[in-house]
C-alpha positions as CSV (number, residue, x, y, z in Angstrom):
1,M,-25.8,21.1,-5.9
2,A,-29.0,19.2,-5.2
3,L,-29.5,21.1,-2.0
4,A,-29.2,24.4,-3.8
5,D,-31.5,23.4,-6.6
6,S,-34.2,21.7,-4.4
7,F,-34.2,23.6,-1.1
8,G,-32.6,26.9,-2.0
9,D,-35.7,28.9,-0.9
10,L,-35.4,27.9,2.7
11,H,-34.3,30.4,5.3
12,G,-35.0,33.3,3.1
13,G,-32.8,31.9,0.3
14,K,-29.7,31.7,2.5
15,L,-29.5,27.9,2.0
16,H,-29.1,28.5,-1.8
17,G,-26.0,30.6,-1.4
18,E,-24.6,28.4,1.3
19,S,-25.1,25.2,-0.7
20,L,-23.5,26.8,-3.8
21,W,-20.5,28.0,-1.7
22,R,-20.0,24.5,-0.2
23,A,-20.3,22.9,-3.6
24,A,-17.6,25.3,-5.0
25,E,-15.4,24.4,-2.1
26,A,-15.9,20.7,-2.7
27,Y,-15.0,21.1,-6.4
28,G,-11.9,23.1,-5.4
29,N,-10.8,20.4,-3.0
30,A,-11.4,17.8,-5.7
31,N,-9.1,19.8,-8.1
32,D,-12.0,20.4,-10.5
33,P,-11.5,24.1,-11.5
34,G,-14.0,24.0,-14.4
35,D,-16.9,23.0,-12.2
36,Q,-15.8,25.2,-9.3
37,R,-15.9,28.2,-11.7
38,K,-19.4,27.3,-12.9
39,V,-20.7,27.0,-9.3
40,L,-19.1,30.3,-8.3
41,Q,-20.7,32.0,-11.2
42,R,-24.1,30.6,-10.2
43,L,-23.6,31.9,-6.7
44,V,-22.9,35.4,-8.1
45,Q,-25.9,35.3,-10.4
46,E,-28.4,33.5,-8.2
47,A,-27.6,34.7,-4.7
48,P,-27.1,38.5,-4.9
49,Q,-27.6,39.0,-1.1
50,D,-25.0,36.3,-0.1
51,P,-22.1,37.7,1.9
52,R,-19.6,35.7,-0.1
53,R,-20.8,37.1,-3.4
54,A,-17.8,39.4,-3.9
55,E,-15.4,36.7,-2.9
56,S,-17.1,34.2,-5.3
57,R,-16.8,36.7,-8.2
58,S,-13.1,37.3,-7.5
59,D,-12.4,33.5,-7.2
60,A,-14.3,32.7,-10.4
61,E,-12.3,35.4,-12.3
62,K,-9.1,33.7,-11.2
63,I,-10.1,30.4,-12.8
64,P,-9.6,30.3,-16.6
65,A,-12.8,30.1,-18.6
66,N,-11.5,27.0,-20.4
67,A,-10.6,25.2,-17.2
68,P,-11.3,21.4,-17.4
69,A,-14.4,20.1,-15.8
70,T,-14.5,16.5,-14.6
71,S,-18.1,16.1,-13.9
72,P,-20.9,16.4,-16.4
73,T,-22.8,19.2,-14.6
74,D,-24.4,20.5,-17.8
75,L,-25.5,17.2,-19.3
76,K,-28.2,15.1,-17.8
77,P,-28.1,11.7,-19.5
78,A,-31.3,10.8,-21.2
79,L,-32.9,7.6,-20.0
80,Q,-32.5,5.0,-22.7
81,T,-34.7,2.0,-23.0
82,P,-33.0,-1.1,-24.6
83,A,-34.1,-1.9,-28.1
84,P,-36.3,-5.0,-28.3
85,P,-34.5,-8.1,-29.6
86,S,-35.2,-8.9,-33.2
87,D,-35.3,-12.6,-32.5
88,P,-38.9,-13.6,-31.3
89,A,-37.5,-16.5,-29.3
90,A,-35.4,-14.0,-27.3
91,R,-38.5,-12.2,-26.2
92,K,-39.6,-15.1,-24.0
93,P,-39.4,-14.3,-20.3
94,V,-36.5,-15.9,-18.5
95,P,-37.6,-18.1,-15.6
96,L,-36.4,-17.0,-12.2
97,Q,-34.0,-19.2,-10.3
98,P,-35.2,-20.5,-6.9
99,P,-33.2,-19.0,-4.1
100,R,-30.2,-21.0,-3.0
101,K,-30.5,-22.7,0.4
102,H,-27.9,-21.7,2.9
103,R,-25.7,-24.5,4.0
104,P,-24.0,-23.8,7.3
105,T,-20.3,-24.2,7.4
106,S,-18.7,-26.0,10.2
107,D,-16.7,-23.8,12.5
108,P,-13.6,-25.5,13.9
109,C,-13.8,-23.4,17.1
110,T,-17.2,-24.7,18.0
111,S,-17.2,-28.2,16.6
112,S,-17.4,-31.1,19.0
113,S,-14.7,-33.2,17.5
114,G,-12.9,-33.4,20.9
115,R,-10.0,-31.1,20.2
């Protein structure tokens, strides 16, 4: 979907239709008919010159309008910043721990114990 949205104008718009078609196939393979239907409808609306437009329309009509969608394609989560702590002591920066020193482990295959 990101390819269709970001680079859809490349190659005379062919990449847009191709990306939507591949996304619809992926949603179908993932057994996600709701999102597959949404993507097929986008292809029909946004790529009128695509050779798979008629097939996309037909496939979208076969999927019920209330088919379940498993990915939140319509919702983009808003970035949330954590609320500042109410305790002034909690606002103090936490000191960073020094990195741990690597202690080599002995390898019985390479040790010189005489075995």
